[in-house]
SEDO-20501 format. One record per residue (C-alpha): residue in three letters; x, z, y. Coordinates in Angstrom, 3 decimals, m for minus. Layout:
// SEDO-20501
KOLLUM type       xx       zz       yy
KOLLUM  Ala        X        Z        Y
...
END
This chain:
// SEDO-20501
KOLLUM type       xx       zz       yy
KOLLUM  Unk   19.841  m81.946   15.251
KOLLUM  Unk   21.798  m81.107   11.883
KOLLUM  Unk   24.377  m79.351   13.407
KOLLUM  Unk   21.761  m77.282   15.426
KOLLUM  Unk   20.161  m76.491   12.564
KOLLUM  Unk   23.443  m75.459   10.357
KOLLUM  Unk   24.374  m73.233   13.620
KOLLUM  Unk   20.694  m71.782   13.814
KOLLUM  Unk   21.445  m70.866    9.835
KOLLUM  Unk   24.672  m69.103   10.616
KOLLUM  Unk   23.353  m67.412   13.269
KOLLUM  Unk   20.636  m65.635   10.826
KOLLUM  Unk   22.448  m65.021    7.942
KOLLUM  Unk   25.630  m63.527   10.180
KOLLUM  Unk   26.435  m59.943    8.135
KOLLUM  Unk   25.869  m56.911   11.437
KOLLUM  Unk   29.148  m55.587   12.521
KOLLUM  Unk   29.111  m51.722   11.895
KOLLUM  Unk   30.021  m49.756   15.035
KOLLUM  Unk   33.149  m48.068   14.637
KOLLUM  Unk   31.598  m44.616   16.760
KOLLUM  Unk   28.405  m42.722   15.653
KOLLUM  Unk   24.860  m44.673   16.020
KOLLUM  Unk   22.886  m42.797   19.217
KOLLUM  Unk   20.026  m43.461   20.922
KOLLUM  Unk   20.084  m46.247   23.600
KOLLUM  Unk   18.014  m44.086   25.772
KOLLUM  Unk   20.177  m41.271   25.493
KOLLUM  Unk   23.091  m43.282   25.278
KOLLUM  Unk   22.462  m44.874   28.921
KOLLUM  Unk   22.462  m41.604   30.807
KOLLUM  Unk   25.085  m39.685   28.747
KOLLUM  Unk   27.744  m42.297   28.834
KOLLUM  Unk   27.193  m43.504   31.873
KOLLUM  Unk   28.574  m39.625   33.280
KOLLUM  Unk   31.021  m39.724   30.288
KOLLUM  Unk   32.493  m42.721   31.641
KOLLUM  Unk   32.397  m41.629   35.071
KOLLUM  Unk   34.117  m38.179   33.897
KOLLUM  Unk   37.227  m40.207   32.058
KOLLUM  Unk   37.598  m42.191   34.753
KOLLUM  Unk   38.654  m39.434   36.884
KOLLUM  Unk   40.205  m37.462   34.100
KOLLUM  Unk   41.155  m39.923   31.324
KOLLUM  Unk   44.532  m40.292   32.243
KOLLUM  Unk   47.362  m37.599   30.891
KOLLUM  Unk   49.157  m38.254   34.118
KOLLUM  Unk   45.312  m36.766   35.906
KOLLUM  Unk   45.618  m33.749   35.160
KOLLUM  Unk   47.097  m30.956   37.160
KOLLUM  Unk   49.448  m28.965   34.931
KOLLUM  Unk   48.912  m25.457   35.748
KOLLUM  Unk   52.027  m24.381   34.101
KOLLUM  Unk   52.991  m20.255   34.176
KOLLUM  Unk   57.091  m18.817   34.955
KOLLUM  Unk   56.715  m17.994   31.532
KOLLUM  Unk   56.340  m21.450   30.068
KOLLUM  Unk   52.759  m20.976   29.187
KOLLUM  Unk   50.232  m23.597   30.836
KOLLUM  Unk   46.491  m24.219   30.551
KOLLUM  Unk   45.188  m26.760   28.176
KOLLUM  Unk   41.942  m28.304   26.404
KOLLUM  Unk   40.664  m25.991   23.722
KOLLUM  Unk   41.713  m27.258   20.391
KOLLUM  Unk   38.981  m25.544   18.451
KOLLUM  Unk   35.058  m24.405   19.914
KOLLUM  Unk   33.180  m22.063   18.974
KOLLUM  Unk   29.705  m23.773   19.069
KOLLUM  Unk   27.205  m21.221   17.813
KOLLUM  Unk   24.741  m19.968   17.077
KOLLUM  Unk   23.249  m17.674   19.539
KOLLUM  Unk   22.885  m14.260   18.366
KOLLUM  Unk   25.064  m15.432   15.355
KOLLUM  Unk   27.991  m13.336   15.735
KOLLUM  Unk   30.111  m15.580   17.992
KOLLUM  Unk   31.309  m12.833   20.254
KOLLUM  Unk   32.661  m10.657   17.257
KOLLUM  Unk   33.824  m14.092   15.613
KOLLUM  Unk   36.095  m14.622   18.882
KOLLUM  Unk   37.265  m10.998   19.588
KOLLUM  Unk   38.447  m10.963   15.640
KOLLUM  Unk   40.074  m14.141   15.382
KOLLUM  Unk   41.809  m13.016   18.972
KOLLUM  Unk   43.507  m10.562   16.691
KOLLUM  Unk   45.706  m13.701   15.753
KOLLUM  Unk   48.967  m14.174   17.696
KOLLUM  Unk   48.688  m17.919   17.906
KOLLUM  Unk   45.299  m18.115   19.091
KOLLUM  Unk   44.498  m18.254   22.978
KOLLUM  Unk   40.743  m17.419   23.921
KOLLUM  Unk   38.987  m17.771   27.029
KOLLUM  Unk   37.609  m14.779   27.643
KOLLUM  Unk   33.701  m16.145   29.141
KOLLUM  Unk   31.714  m18.469   27.829
KOLLUM  Unk   32.235  m21.724   29.549
KOLLUM  Unk   29.139  m23.812   29.177
KOLLUM  Unk   30.904  m27.048   30.037
KOLLUM  Unk   29.457  m29.241   27.480
KOLLUM  Unk   25.480  m28.287   28.311
KOLLUM  Unk   25.508  m27.313   31.606
KOLLUM  Unk   25.399  m30.619   34.099
KOLLUM  Unk   26.807  m28.594   36.833
KOLLUM  Unk   29.839  m28.100   35.265
KOLLUM  Unk   30.245  m31.246   33.111
KOLLUM  Unk   30.015  m33.344   36.597
KOLLUM  Unk   33.505  m31.375   37.423
KOLLUM  Unk   35.405  m33.076   34.918
KOLLUM  Unk   37.935  m32.226   32.589
KOLLUM  Unk   40.275  m30.843   35.097
KOLLUM  Unk   37.504  m28.049   35.836
KOLLUM  Unk   37.701  m27.490   32.115
KOLLUM  Unk   41.157  m27.008   31.647
KOLLUM  Unk   40.996  m24.536   34.737
KOLLUM  Unk   38.579  m22.834   32.545
KOLLUM  Unk   40.901  m22.016   29.949
KOLLUM  Unk   43.641  m19.378   29.356
KOLLUM  Unk   47.197  m19.957   29.496
KOLLUM  Unk   48.702  m20.281   26.521
KOLLUM  Unk   52.027  m21.092   24.574
KOLLUM  Unk   52.200  m24.603   22.953
KOLLUM  Unk   52.306  m22.854   19.362
KOLLUM  Unk   48.855  m21.373   19.787
KOLLUM  Unk   45.246  m22.754   19.538
KOLLUM  Unk   43.372  m22.544   22.463
KOLLUM  Unk   39.704  m21.593   21.705
KOLLUM  Unk   36.705  m21.560   23.865
KOLLUM  Unk   33.127  m20.358   22.615
KOLLUM  Unk   29.609  m21.095   24.120
KOLLUM  Unk   26.560  m20.213   21.308
KOLLUM  Unk   24.176  m22.644   23.334
KOLLUM  Unk   26.543  m25.474   22.216
KOLLUM  Unk   24.830  m25.655   18.806
KOLLUM  Unk   21.060  m26.455   19.764
KOLLUM  Unk   22.098  m28.214   22.632
KOLLUM  Unk   21.126  m32.140   22.079
KOLLUM  Unk   24.160  m33.757   24.688
KOLLUM  Unk   26.597  m31.712   23.466
KOLLUM  Unk   27.988  m33.197   20.315
KOLLUM  Unk   28.592  m36.695   21.448
KOLLUM  Unk   30.201  m34.724   24.288
KOLLUM  Unk   32.797  m32.712   22.680
KOLLUM  Unk   33.191  m36.108   20.185
KOLLUM  Unk   33.697  m38.146   23.427
KOLLUM  Unk   36.682  m35.891   24.494
KOLLUM  Unk   38.398  m35.304   21.277
KOLLUM  Unk   37.585  m36.574   17.614
KOLLUM  Unk   39.429  m34.692   15.810
KOLLUM  Unk   38.315  m31.171   17.139
KOLLUM  Unk   37.968  m28.142   14.947
KOLLUM  Unk   34.578  m26.289   15.441
KOLLUM  Unk   33.686  m23.011   14.327
KOLLUM  Unk   29.988  m21.880   13.225
KOLLUM  Unk   28.442  m18.893   12.726
KOLLUM  Unk   25.142  m18.263   11.399
KOLLUM  Unk   23.185  m15.465   10.207
KOLLUM  Unk   19.576  m15.210    8.479
KOLLUM  Unk   17.347  m17.273   10.746
KOLLUM  Unk   14.620  m14.174   10.886
KOLLUM  Unk   17.173  m12.008   11.659
KOLLUM  Unk   18.444  m14.047   14.365
KOLLUM  Unk   15.082  m14.577   15.758
KOLLUM  Unk   14.531  m10.867   15.978
KOLLUM  Unk   18.222  m10.202   17.403
KOLLUM  Unk   17.542  m13.162   20.163
KOLLUM  Unk   14.587  m11.263   21.577
KOLLUM  Unk   16.067   m7.796   21.729
KOLLUM  Unk   19.008   m9.586   23.959
KOLLUM  Unk   16.153  m10.772   26.272
KOLLUM  Unk   14.269   m7.586   25.960
KOLLUM  Unk   16.903   m5.245   26.994
KOLLUM  Unk   17.969   m7.852   29.760
KOLLUM  Unk   14.891   m7.216   31.344
KOLLUM  Unk   14.683   m3.580   31.221
KOLLUM  Unk   18.014   m3.408   32.736
KOLLUM  Unk   16.429   m5.202   35.677
KOLLUM  Unk   13.481   m2.833   35.736
KOLLUM  Unk   11.347   m5.609   34.375
KOLLUM  Unk    8.482   m5.645   32.139
KOLLUM  Unk    8.567   m7.879   29.145
KOLLUM  Unk    6.186   m8.786   26.494
KOLLUM  Unk    6.277   m7.318   23.001
KOLLUM  Unk    7.771   m9.398   19.880
KOLLUM  Unk    4.327   m9.796   18.614
KOLLUM  Unk    3.082  m11.624   21.708
KOLLUM  Unk    5.826  m14.293   21.170
KOLLUM  Unk    5.448  m14.844   17.735
KOLLUM  Unk    1.924  m15.029   17.213
KOLLUM  Unk   m0.501  m17.196   18.729
KOLLUM  Unk   m4.322  m17.845   17.621
KOLLUM  Unk   m3.587  m15.803   14.718
KOLLUM  Unk   m0.971  m17.994   13.071
KOLLUM  Unk    3.069  m17.928   13.620
KOLLUM  Unk    3.764  m19.353   17.111
KOLLUM  Unk    6.295  m21.768   15.922
KOLLUM  Unk    6.599  m23.215   19.502
KOLLUM  Unk    8.778  m20.033   20.488
KOLLUM  Unk   12.132  m21.159   21.190
KOLLUM  Unk   13.934  m18.136   19.409
KOLLUM  Unk   12.278  m19.702   16.355
KOLLUM  Unk   13.278  m23.099   16.864
KOLLUM  Unk   17.042  m22.101   17.460
KOLLUM  Unk   17.093  m20.535   13.549
KOLLUM  Unk   16.089  m24.069   12.593
KOLLUM  Unk   19.886  m24.978   11.909
KOLLUM  Unk   18.908  m28.120    9.692
KOLLUM  Unk   17.741  m29.836   12.940
KOLLUM  Unk   21.021  m28.788   14.912
KOLLUM  Unk   22.985  m29.512   12.329
KOLLUM  Unk   22.131  m33.238   11.463
KOLLUM  Unk   22.687  m33.733   15.279
KOLLUM  Unk   26.805  m32.407   14.743
KOLLUM  Unk   27.204  m34.593   11.590
KOLLUM  Unk   26.321  m37.257   13.636
KOLLUM  Unk   29.377  m37.194   15.239
KOLLUM  Unk   32.056  m34.638   13.190
KOLLUM  Unk   32.544  m34.882    9.130
KOLLUM  Unk   31.872  m31.667    7.385
KOLLUM  Unk   35.088  m30.946    6.891
KOLLUM  Unk   35.648  m30.216   10.666
KOLLUM  Unk   32.856  m27.877   11.044
KOLLUM  Unk   33.858  m24.446    9.396
KOLLUM  Unk   30.729  m22.392    8.938
KOLLUM  Unk   30.852  m18.321    8.868
KOLLUM  Unk   28.612  m16.059    6.976
KOLLUM  Unk   27.711  m14.190   10.304
KOLLUM  Unk   26.098  m11.656    7.709
KOLLUM  Unk   28.961  m11.099    5.627
KOLLUM  Unk   31.215  m10.848    8.858
KOLLUM  Unk   29.356   m7.958    9.684
KOLLUM  Unk   29.382   m6.067    6.448
KOLLUM  Unk   32.911   m7.308    5.120
KOLLUM  Unk   34.398   m9.404    7.873
KOLLUM  Unk   38.391   m9.333    6.441
KOLLUM  Unk   37.364  m12.393    3.881
KOLLUM  Unk   35.494  m13.970    6.473
KOLLUM  Unk   38.770  m13.944    8.790
KOLLUM  Unk   40.764  m14.966    6.520
KOLLUM  Unk   38.742  m18.255    5.803
KOLLUM  Unk   38.811  m19.056    9.627
KOLLUM  Unk   42.861  m18.812    9.296
KOLLUM  Unk   43.065  m21.216    6.587
KOLLUM  Unk   40.427  m24.034    8.117
KOLLUM  Unk   42.500  m23.676   11.666
KOLLUM  Unk   45.661  m23.779    9.498
KOLLUM  Unk   47.190  m20.611   10.897
KOLLUM  Unk   49.475  m18.538    9.043
KOLLUM  Unk   47.661  m15.396    7.451
KOLLUM  Unk   48.506  m12.546   10.195
KOLLUM  Unk   45.228  m10.850   10.421
KOLLUM  Unk   45.092   m8.159    7.880
KOLLUM  Unk   42.205   m5.626    6.195
KOLLUM  Unk   43.962   m2.996    8.459
KOLLUM  Unk   43.006   m4.653   11.240
KOLLUM  Unk   39.343   m3.596   10.702
KOLLUM  Unk   37.700    0.032   10.586
KOLLUM  Unk   34.254    1.146   10.337
KOLLUM  Unk   33.012    2.920   13.089
KOLLUM  Unk   29.974    5.379   11.322
KOLLUM  Unk   28.651    6.245   15.212
KOLLUM  Unk   28.281    2.551   16.238
KOLLUM  Unk   27.212    1.634   12.454
KOLLUM  Unk   29.718   m1.623   12.463
KOLLUM  Unk   33.440   m2.735   12.265
KOLLUM  Unk   35.654   m1.957   14.752
KOLLUM  Unk   38.900   m3.133   15.802
KOLLUM  Unk   42.563   m1.965   15.649
KOLLUM  Unk   45.997   m4.126   17.020
KOLLUM  Unk   48.952   m2.751   17.268
KOLLUM  Unk   47.955    1.177   17.048
KOLLUM  Unk   44.998    0.105   19.615
KOLLUM  Unk   41.410    0.558   18.618
KOLLUM  Unk   38.298   m1.125   20.095
KOLLUM  Unk   34.786   m1.893   19.870
KOLLUM  Unk   32.572   m4.880   20.696
KOLLUM  Unk   30.409   m4.250   23.850
KOLLUM  Unk   27.547   m1.415   23.706
KOLLUM  Unk   25.266   m4.799   23.983
KOLLUM  Unk   26.252   m5.627   20.405
KOLLUM  Unk   24.252   m4.123   17.287
KOLLUM  Unk   21.445   m2.794   19.028
KOLLUM  Unk   18.337   m2.091   17.097
KOLLUM  Unk   15.706   m4.702   16.523
KOLLUM  Unk   12.128   m3.796   17.162
KOLLUM  Unk    9.999   m2.624   14.160
KOLLUM  Unk    7.963   m5.828   13.015
KOLLUM  Unk    5.035   m5.676   10.709
KOLLUM  Unk    5.750   m5.959    7.368
KOLLUM  Unk    3.191   m9.089    6.906
KOLLUM  Unk    5.162  m11.044   10.286
KOLLUM  Unk    7.976  m10.587    8.741
KOLLUM  Unk    6.829  m12.366    5.628
KOLLUM  Unk    5.381  m14.899    7.887
KOLLUM  Unk    9.116  m15.340    8.951
KOLLUM  Unk   10.200  m15.812    5.654
KOLLUM  Unk    8.014  m18.015    4.694
KOLLUM  Unk    7.880  m20.271    7.474
KOLLUM  Unk   12.124  m20.779    7.249
KOLLUM  Unk   12.139  m21.241    3.110
KOLLUM  Unk   12.053  m25.266    3.573
KOLLUM  Unk   14.051  m25.286    6.614
KOLLUM  Unk   16.801  m23.105    4.811
KOLLUM  Unk   16.715  m25.065    1.666
KOLLUM  Unk   17.350  m28.585    3.903
KOLLUM  Unk   20.145  m27.074    5.505
KOLLUM  Unk   21.902  m25.602    1.975
KOLLUM  Unk   21.399  m29.472    1.327
KOLLUM  Unk   22.803  m30.729    4.081
KOLLUM  Unk   26.107  m28.688    3.943
KOLLUM  Unk   26.167  m28.080    0.246
KOLLUM  Unk   26.856  m24.373    0.386
KOLLUM  Unk   23.913  m21.457   m0.078
KOLLUM  Unk   23.398  m18.270    1.910
KOLLUM  Unk   21.552  m15.400    1.283
KOLLUM  Unk   19.073  m15.485    3.133
KOLLUM  Unk   15.404  m14.714    3.055
END
């Protein structure tokens, strides 16, 4: 009996073992990790991958860097500017591997097949802006590569909301489909409609908390999207340093296009600008409504600044 009581006491006072992997919700773990286990069963061993090798010695490989977002933050501009570097090989389209279930179930071999051919000295990059706000994505990226270097480009949350609406508006116009005014989305019963998805995407601190469960802050470089628009070179220099790239991109690679109203790129004498869908004018919004947006984002922005130890020039 004494031995039994002693064993019970030891069991009660035994310290809990701290897990070496990030803590996650048990319900979410069941579905997400079961899919991940099946994924890794198919493609976890190096020999399981089919190496698509080109005759010139290049091959397709998993990305070492992902631009995770944010939507309408300037991800396309960032990728195009980063592609000026000879040591960067970028996927041309948004892959949506980690956030679309149909793609994710295809496994890592499918993911590799979406990547560009690159040389061993090059860094492969893909960008999918929806990754940042997708709850499942951080864990899935972590399970693939715990050392992943992540690029996140952000802009003023209020401006991002307007840009988000503008993109969807023009998509409808091109298909000759009617679309409500922005006021119909932003206002509900005389108040700001905080259930509007575009507003939720601008609550950066909520989504950032999810990523920081899996990746340390020094693995996530935040690009100031507002500064990238006004003066791109200093921001790209910071990205080069974060990725440990040799300084190859110069101020001469950028020139301001007065007609378009933003910076374009110059590469080996060839000039190119972003697609005409970029840099569209935002809808005119009443001052009082803009002030409501600024007021609403004040506290969330403050929480984000504290979370990342950095401030941005947002309203």
